[in-house]
C-alpha positions as CSV (number, residue, x, y, z in Angstrom):
1,X,-31.6,49.2,31.2
2,X,-30.4,45.9,32.6
3,X,-32.8,44.0,30.4
4,X,-31.6,45.8,27.3
5,X,-28.0,44.7,28.1
6,X,-29.1,41.2,28.7
7,X,-30.9,41.1,25.3
8,X,-27.8,42.6,23.6
9,X,-25.5,40.1,25.2
10,X,-27.8,37.3,24.2
11,X,-27.9,38.6,20.6
12,X,-24.1,38.8,20.5
13,X,-23.8,35.3,21.9
14,X,-26.2,34.1,19.2
15,X,-24.2,35.8,16.6
16,X,-21.0,34.4,18.0
17,X,-22.4,30.9,18.0
18,X,-23.7,31.2,14.5
19,X,-20.4,32.6,13.2
20,X,-18.4,30.0,15.2
21,X,-20.5,27.1,13.7
22,X,-20.1,28.5,10.2
23,X,-16.4,29.1,10.4
24,X,-15.8,25.8,12.2
25,X,-17.7,23.9,9.5
26,X,-15.8,25.7,6.7
27,X,-12.5,25.2,8.4
28,X,-13.1,21.6,9.2
29,X,-14.3,20.8,5.7
30,X,-11.2,22.5,4.2
31,X,-8.9,20.7,6.7
32,X,-10.5,17.3,5.9
33,X,-10.1,17.8,2.2
34,X,-6.5,18.9,2.7
35,X,-5.6,16.1,5.1
36,X,-7.4,13.4,3.3
37,X,-9.6,12.4,6.3
38,X,-11.3,9.4,4.8
39,X,-14.2,9.2,7.3
40,X,-15.3,12.8,6.7
41,X,-14.8,12.4,2.9
42,X,-17.0,9.3,3.1
43,X,-19.8,11.2,4.8
44,X,-19.7,14.1,2.4
45,X,-19.1,12.3,-0.9
46,X,-21.1,9.1,-0.4
47,X,-18.0,7.0,-0.7
48,X,-18.9,3.3,-0.8
49,X,-17.0,0.1,-1.6
50,X,-18.5,-2.8,-3.6
51,X,-20.0,-5.5,-1.4
52,X,-17.4,-8.3,-1.2
53,X,-18.0,-12.0,-1.7
54,X,-17.6,-14.6,1.0
55,X,-14.6,-17.0,0.8
56,X,-13.8,-20.1,2.7
57,X,-10.0,-19.5,3.0
58,X,-8.9,-18.4,6.4
59,X,-6.8,-15.6,5.0
60,X,-6.9,-13.8,1.7
61,X,-6.2,-10.7,-0.3
62,X,-6.8,-9.3,-3.8
63,X,-4.7,-6.4,-5.1
64,X,-4.0,-4.6,-8.4
65,X,-0.5,-5.5,-9.5
66,X,0.1,-2.2,-11.1
67,X,-1.3,0.3,-8.6
68,X,-1.0,-1.8,-5.4
69,X,-4.7,-1.1,-4.7
70,X,-6.1,-3.4,-2.1
71,X,-9.5,-4.5,-3.4
72,X,-10.3,-7.2,-0.9
73,X,-8.8,-8.5,2.4
74,X,-9.6,-11.1,5.0
75,X,-7.3,-11.5,7.9
76,X,-4.6,-10.3,5.5
77,X,-2.2,-9.2,8.2
78,X,-2.3,-12.3,10.4
79,X,0.8,-14.5,10.6
80,X,0.6,-17.5,8.3
81,X,2.9,-20.3,7.0
82,X,3.3,-19.9,3.2
83,X,4.6,-23.4,2.3
84,X,5.8,-23.6,-1.4
85,X,4.4,-20.1,-2.3
86,X,7.8,-19.1,-0.8
87,X,9.4,-20.3,-4.1
88,X,8.2,-17.2,-6.0
89,X,10.7,-15.1,-4.1
90,X,13.4,-17.7,-4.6
91,X,12.6,-17.5,-8.3
92,X,12.6,-13.8,-8.4
93,X,16.0,-13.5,-6.7
94,X,17.4,-16.0,-9.1
95,X,16.1,-14.0,-12.1
96,X,17.4,-10.8,-10.7
97,X,20.9,-12.1,-10.0
98,X,21.7,-14.7,-12.7
99,X,21.9,-15.3,-16.4
100,X,19.6,-18.0,-17.8
101,X,22.5,-19.9,-19.3
102,X,24.6,-20.1,-16.1
103,X,25.3,-23.6,-14.8
104,X,23.9,-24.7,-11.4
105,X,25.8,-27.7,-9.8
106,X,24.0,-29.4,-7.0
107,X,25.8,-29.9,-3.8
108,X,25.3,-33.0,-1.5
109,X,23.4,-30.8,0.9
110,X,21.0,-29.6,-1.9
111,X,20.5,-33.0,-3.5
112,X,19.9,-34.7,-0.1
113,X,17.6,-31.9,1.3
114,X,14.4,-33.7,0.3
115,X,12.6,-36.8,1.6
116,X,10.5,-39.2,-0.5
117,X,7.3,-37.2,0.3
118,X,8.7,-33.9,-0.8
119,X,8.2,-32.6,-4.3
120,X,11.5,-33.2,-6.2
121,X,13.0,-34.2,-9.5
122,X,15.4,-36.7,-8.1
123,X,18.4,-34.5,-8.7
124,X,21.7,-36.2,-8.0
125,X,24.8,-34.9,-6.2
126,X,27.0,-33.1,-8.7
127,X,24.2,-32.9,-11.3
128,X,24.1,-29.8,-13.4
129,X,21.2,-27.7,-14.8
130,X,21.1,-24.4,-16.5
131,X,19.5,-21.6,-14.4
132,X,16.6,-21.6,-16.9
133,X,16.0,-25.3,-16.5
134,X,16.2,-25.0,-12.7
135,X,13.7,-22.2,-12.7
136,X,11.2,-24.3,-14.6
137,X,11.7,-27.1,-12.1
138,X,11.3,-24.7,-9.3
139,X,8.2,-22.7,-10.4
140,X,6.3,-25.3,-12.4
141,X,7.1,-28.6,-10.6
142,X,7.9,-27.0,-7.2
143,X,11.0,-29.2,-6.7
144,X,12.5,-28.6,-3.2
145,X,16.0,-29.6,-4.0
146,X,16.1,-27.1,-6.8
147,X,15.2,-24.4,-4.4
148,X,18.1,-25.4,-2.2
149,X,20.5,-25.6,-5.2
150,X,19.5,-22.2,-6.6
151,X,19.9,-20.7,-3.1
152,X,23.5,-21.9,-2.9
153,X,24.1,-20.8,-6.5
154,X,22.8,-17.3,-6.0
155,X,23.8,-16.6,-2.4
156,X,26.9,-18.8,-2.0
157,X,25.2,-20.6,0.8
158,X,21.6,-21.2,2.0
159,X,22.2,-19.0,5.0
160,X,23.3,-16.0,2.8
161,X,20.4,-16.6,0.4
162,X,17.9,-16.5,3.3
163,X,19.4,-13.1,4.3
164,X,18.9,-12.0,0.7
165,X,15.3,-13.2,0.8
166,X,14.4,-11.3,3.9
167,X,16.1,-8.1,2.6
168,X,14.3,-8.3,-0.7
169,X,11.0,-9.0,1.0
170,X,11.4,-5.8,3.0
171,X,12.2,-3.9,-0.1
172,X,9.0,-5.2,-1.7
173,X,6.9,-4.0,1.2
174,X,6.7,-7.3,3.2
175,X,7.3,-5.9,6.7
176,X,5.8,-8.8,8.8
177,X,7.7,-11.6,7.1
178,X,10.7,-13.8,8.0
179,X,12.0,-16.6,5.8
180,X,14.2,-19.5,7.1
181,X,14.6,-21.5,3.9
182,X,14.2,-21.2,0.2
183,X,11.5,-23.8,-0.4
184,X,8.8,-23.1,2.2
185,X,9.2,-26.3,4.3
186,X,7.7,-25.8,7.7
187,X,9.8,-23.9,10.2
188,X,8.3,-21.9,13.1
189,X,10.5,-19.0,12.1
190,X,9.4,-19.1,8.4
191,X,6.2,-17.0,8.2
192,X,4.5,-14.2,6.3
193,X,1.0,-12.7,5.9
194,X,-1.4,-12.7,2.9
195,X,-0.7,-9.0,2.5
196,X,3.1,-9.5,2.5
197,X,3.0,-12.3,0.1
198,X,0.9,-10.2,-2.3
199,X,3.6,-7.5,-2.1
200,X,6.2,-10.1,-3.0
201,X,4.0,-11.5,-5.8
202,X,3.7,-7.9,-7.1
203,X,7.4,-7.8,-7.6
204,X,7.3,-11.1,-9.4
205,X,4.4,-10.2,-11.6
206,X,6.2,-7.0,-12.7
207,X,9.3,-9.0,-13.8
208,X,8.8,-10.2,-17.4
209,X,11.3,-13.1,-17.2
210,X,9.6,-14.5,-14.2
211,X,6.2,-14.2,-15.8
212,X,7.4,-15.9,-19.0
213,X,8.4,-19.0,-17.1
214,X,5.7,-19.0,-14.5
215,X,2.8,-18.6,-17.1
216,X,3.9,-21.8,-19.0
217,X,0.7,-23.8,-19.8
218,X,2.3,-26.6,-21.8
219,X,4.7,-29.3,-20.5
220,X,8.4,-28.5,-20.0
221,X,11.2,-31.0,-20.5
222,X,14.7,-31.0,-18.9
223,X,16.8,-33.1,-21.2
224,X,19.5,-35.5,-20.3
225,X,22.2,-34.1,-18.0
226,X,25.7,-35.0,-17.0
227,X,24.3,-37.6,-14.5
228,X,20.8,-38.5,-15.7
229,X,20.4,-40.1,-19.1
230,X,16.6,-39.7,-19.5
231,X,14.5,-36.6,-20.0
232,X,12.2,-35.3,-17.3
233,X,8.9,-33.8,-18.4
234,X,6.4,-32.0,-16.2
235,X,3.6,-29.5,-16.1
236,X,2.7,-26.5,-13.9
237,X,0.9,-27.6,-10.7
238,X,-1.4,-24.6,-10.8
239,X,-4.8,-25.9,-11.7
240,X,-6.3,-22.7,-13.1
241,X,-4.0,-22.7,-16.2
242,X,-5.3,-23.9,-19.6
243,X,-6.0,-27.6,-19.8
244,X,-6.3,-28.0,-16.1
245,X,-9.5,-29.1,-14.0
246,X,-10.0,-25.6,-12.5
247,X,-9.2,-23.7,-15.8
248,X,-9.7,-19.9,-15.6
249,X,-9.2,-18.1,-18.9
250,X,-7.5,-15.0,-17.3
251,X,-5.0,-16.9,-15.2
252,X,-1.3,-16.0,-15.9
253,X,0.3,-18.4,-13.5
254,X,1.2,-18.4,-9.8
255,X,2.3,-20.9,-7.2
256,X,0.7,-23.6,-5.1
257,X,1.7,-24.8,-1.6
258,X,0.9,-27.2,1.1
259,X,2.2,-28.4,4.5
260,X,0.3,-29.8,7.4
261,X,0.9,-26.6,9.3
262,X,0.0,-24.1,6.5
263,X,-2.9,-25.9,5.0
264,X,-3.4,-25.4,1.2
265,X,-2.0,-22.1,0.0
266,X,-2.1,-20.3,-3.4
267,X,-0.7,-17.3,-5.2
268,X,-2.3,-16.5,-8.5
269,X,-1.8,-13.8,-11.3
270,X,-4.7,-12.9,-13.6
271,X,-5.1,-10.4,-16.4
272,X,-8.2,-9.1,-18.1
273,X,-8.2,-6.1,-20.5
274,X,-6.0,-3.5,-18.8
275,X,-6.2,-4.8,-15.3
276,X,-3.7,-7.2,-13.7
277,X,-4.7,-8.7,-10.4
278,X,-3.0,-10.8,-7.7
279,X,-4.8,-13.1,-5.4
280,X,-3.4,-14.8,-2.3
281,X,-5.3,-17.3,-0.2
282,X,-3.9,-19.1,2.8
283,X,-5.2,-21.7,5.3
284,X,-7.5,-23.5,2.9
285,X,-8.9,-26.8,4.2
286,X,-9.2,-28.4,0.8
287,X,-7.1,-28.1,-2.4
288,X,-10.0,-27.2,-4.6
289,X,-11.3,-24.5,-2.2
290,X,-8.2,-22.4,-2.9
291,X,-8.9,-22.3,-6.6
292,X,-12.7,-21.6,-6.3
293,X,-12.0,-18.8,-3.8
294,X,-9.4,-17.3,-6.1
295,X,-11.8,-17.4,-9.0
296,X,-14.5,-15.8,-7.0
297,X,-12.3,-12.9,-6.0
298,X,-10.9,-12.4,-9.5
299,X,-14.4,-12.3,-11.0
300,X,-15.5,-9.8,-8.4
301,X,-12.5,-7.6,-8.9
302,X,-12.7,-7.5,-12.7
303,X,-16.4,-6.8,-12.5
304,X,-16.4,-4.0,-10.0
305,X,-13.3,-1.9,-10.5
306,X,-11.6,0.3,-13.1
307,X,-8.3,2.1,-13.6
308,X,-8.0,5.8,-13.9
309,X,-5.1,8.1,-14.3
310,X,-4.8,11.1,-12.1
311,X,-2.8,14.1,-13.5
312,X,0.3,15.5,-11.7
313,X,-1.8,18.6,-10.7
314,X,-4.4,16.3,-9.1
315,X,-1.8,14.4,-7.3
316,X,-0.2,17.6,-6.0
317,X,-3.6,18.7,-4.7
318,X,-3.8,15.5,-2.7
319,X,-0.3,16.0,-1.3
320,X,-1.1,18.9,1.1
321,X,0.4,20.6,4.0
322,X,-1.7,18.7,6.6
323,X,-0.9,15.2,5.4
324,X,2.8,15.7,4.9
325,X,4.2,18.7,6.7
326,X,2.5,17.7,10.0
327,X,3.6,14.0,9.6
328,X,6.4,12.4,11.5
329,X,8.1,11.7,8.1
330,X,8.5,15.5,7.4
331,X,10.0,16.2,10.9
332,X,12.7,13.7,10.4
333,X,13.7,13.6,6.8
334,X,14.8,16.5,4.4
335,X,13.4,16.2,0.9
336,X,13.3,17.3,-2.7
337,X,10.6,15.5,-4.6
338,X,8.3,15.9,-7.6
339,X,4.8,14.3,-8.1
340,X,3.9,12.9,-11.4
341,X,0.7,11.4,-12.9
342,X,-0.4,8.2,-11.2
343,X,-2.7,5.3,-12.0
344,X,-5.3,4.4,-9.5
345,X,-7.8,1.5,-9.1
346,X,-11.2,2.5,-7.9
347,X,-14.8,1.2,-7.9
348,X,-16.6,1.7,-11.1
349,X,-19.0,4.3,-9.6
350,X,-16.2,6.3,-7.9
351,X,-14.8,9.7,-9.0
352,X,-11.2,10.9,-8.9
353,X,-12.3,13.9,-6.7
354,X,-13.1,11.4,-3.9
355,X,-9.4,10.3,-3.6
356,X,-7.2,11.4,-0.7
357,X,-3.5,10.8,0.1
358,X,-1.6,9.8,3.2
359,X,2.0,9.5,4.1
360,X,2.6,6.0,5.5
361,X,4.3,6.8,8.8
362,X,4.4,3.2,9.8
363,X,6.8,2.5,6.9
364,X,10.4,3.1,8.0
365,X,12.3,5.1,5.4
366,X,15.4,3.5,4.0
367,X,18.5,5.4,2.8
368,X,19.4,4.4,-0.8
369,X,21.9,6.3,-2.9
370,X,21.9,9.3,-0.5
371,X,18.1,9.5,-0.5
372,X,15.3,8.3,1.7
373,X,12.2,6.5,0.5
374,X,8.9,6.1,2.3
375,X,5.5,4.9,1.4
376,X,2.5,6.9,0.4
377,X,-1.1,5.6,0.0
378,X,-3.9,6.9,-2.1
379,X,-7.2,6.4,-0.3
380,X,-10.8,6.1,-1.4
381,X,-12.7,6.3,1.9
382,X,-10.9,3.8,4.2
383,X,-9.6,1.7,1.2
384,X,-6.1,2.0,-0.3
385,X,-6.5,2.4,-4.1
386,X,-2.8,2.9,-5.0
387,X,0.5,2.8,-3.3
388,X,3.8,4.4,-4.3
389,X,7.2,5.3,-2.9
390,X,8.2,8.8,-2.1
391,X,11.9,9.7,-2.4
392,X,13.5,12.4,-0.3
393,X,16.8,13.7,-1.7
394,X,19.4,15.3,0.6
395,X,20.9,18.7,0.2
396,X,18.7,20.1,-2.6
397,X,16.3,23.0,-2.2
398,X,12.6,22.2,-2.9
399,X,11.4,23.8,-6.1
400,X,7.8,22.7,-6.5
401,X,5.7,25.8,-6.5
402,X,2.6,23.9,-5.6
403,X,4.2,23.2,-2.2
404,X,5.2,26.8,-1.1
405,X,5.8,26.5,2.6
406,X,9.5,25.4,2.4
407,X,12.8,27.2,2.5
408,X,16.4,26.1,2.8
409,X,19.2,27.7,4.8
410,X,22.1,28.3,2.4
411,X,24.6,27.1,5.0
412,X,22.8,23.8,5.7
413,X,21.4,20.8,3.8
414,X,18.2,20.8,5.8
415,X,14.9,22.0,4.2
416,X,12.8,23.8,6.8
417,X,9.3,25.3,6.9
418,X,9.5,29.0,6.0
419,X,8.8,31.5,8.8
420,X,5.2,32.6,8.7
421,X,2.7,34.3,10.9
422,X,-0.2,32.2,11.9
423,X,-3.2,32.8,14.1
424,X,-5.9,30.5,15.3
425,X,-9.4,30.9,13.8
426,X,-10.8,31.0,17.4
427,X,-8.7,34.0,18.2
428,X,-10.2,35.8,15.2
429,X,-13.7,34.9,16.2
430,X,-13.1,35.9,19.9
431,X,-11.7,39.3,18.8
432,X,-14.6,39.9,16.5
433,X,-17.1,39.1,19.3
434,X,-15.2,41.4,21.7
435,X,-15.3,44.2,19.2
436,X,-19.0,43.8,18.6
437,X,-19.6,43.8,22.4
438,X,-17.4,46.9,22.8
439,X,-19.2,48.8,20.0
440,X,-22.6,47.9,21.5
441,X,-21.4,49.1,24.9
442,X,-20.0,52.4,23.5
443,X,-23.2,53.0,21.5
444,X,-25.4,52.4,24.5
445,X,-23.2,54.5,26.7
446,X,-23.5,57.4,24.2
447,X,-27.2,57.0,23.9
448,X,-27.6,57.0,27.7
449,X,-25.7,60.2,28.0
450,X,-27.8,61.9,25.3
451,X,-31.0,60.9,27.1
452,X,-29.6,62.2,30.4
453,X,-28.7,65.6,28.8
454,X,-32.0,65.8,27.1
455,X,-33.9,65.1,30.4
456,X,-31.9,67.9,32.2
457,X,-32.7,70.5,29.5
458,X,-36.3,69.6,29.5
459,X,-36.4,69.9,33.3
460,X,-34.8,73.4,33.1
461,X,-37.4,74.6,30.6
462,X,-40.3,73.5,32.8
463,X,-38.9,75.5,35.7
């Protein structure tokens, strides 16, 4: 009798283990798909990333300007000194805040802000340029006194403009950056990262006025001014533009830089077919290395990646309960949002079904126009293939029927999870196992009683 019970308990235990393993695998798989667990996705889907080339630069990154996808990175989050690549943000702020025909009058501080070894156009105290002329001198010739003069014109003072630079950098996603001047001259408190500079460059590349100036291949001439009788003609210092020694046919401009502390630096824009890429390389030991490294990364990016469009339904399937409702963002910020179709940059061999989504909890939401914004990342394995901002509006009920687990109290502005009954899968398995054991026990007990009664009757007959 005892051996039978041991066998039965072992059978139930085996059934329990088998069921637990099956349910656990199913539940874990579903959870991974819902949460966007890139490591599990990688194991299940064979997610792989194209083998990246080697570069000599100490720091580098390659991103898609449209999607924000990070295709390549090398020490991309390490503090660096950007040198004159800083001027792309000075130029962007000028474009965003000024008309091209406004007059810039150079103060004594601006005109005298350079030394003989600095890049400059010998601008005099009280000399006047249009904003357009100044921008060409800034972005093509990298004149430091023009950076100072534009800063004063846009911000009222260099100090105010630096505050504008740091605020705009944060808005563009540069969260580990601090600028101390408008030109990029060395200052220990003037630093960025390759990733942050790529985010700033993305804002520049998506501004058509900036690109029209920065992509100029031919010479540009500033004619006689109120204080200078002769014209000043110059060309872009970026050597990958047409007619330059390092010519690259897809180059659309960028910005060079150098100081003793930064080494040679470079930001470059390139476009081929429907793909626009941005490359940043810092800490290069030689001027030519920055151009050859940039070309290497561009060729690799254009050859190995493609753009796809994910429908709104697909995006909604990425945006699941596990990666949002259980995130720190949800617990702190009320929301009303919709999810639209999005463009992603993925390897040529990849499928849209391999994409996952994550709320970037390291990004501090900012309140703009009575709403919060935070970052979201589309992931292919461990790689970010697109980034976007998610906006949370206050005081409006959530209406997206693809996200059903929300309700709003009529007397409050806060959106809360709806009440629902939930039970752990392990409780279900344990109850099931207990029921099986109980049934077995009852059945054996009943059979034992029947055998006992049968034995008594048989004994009475024999007597």
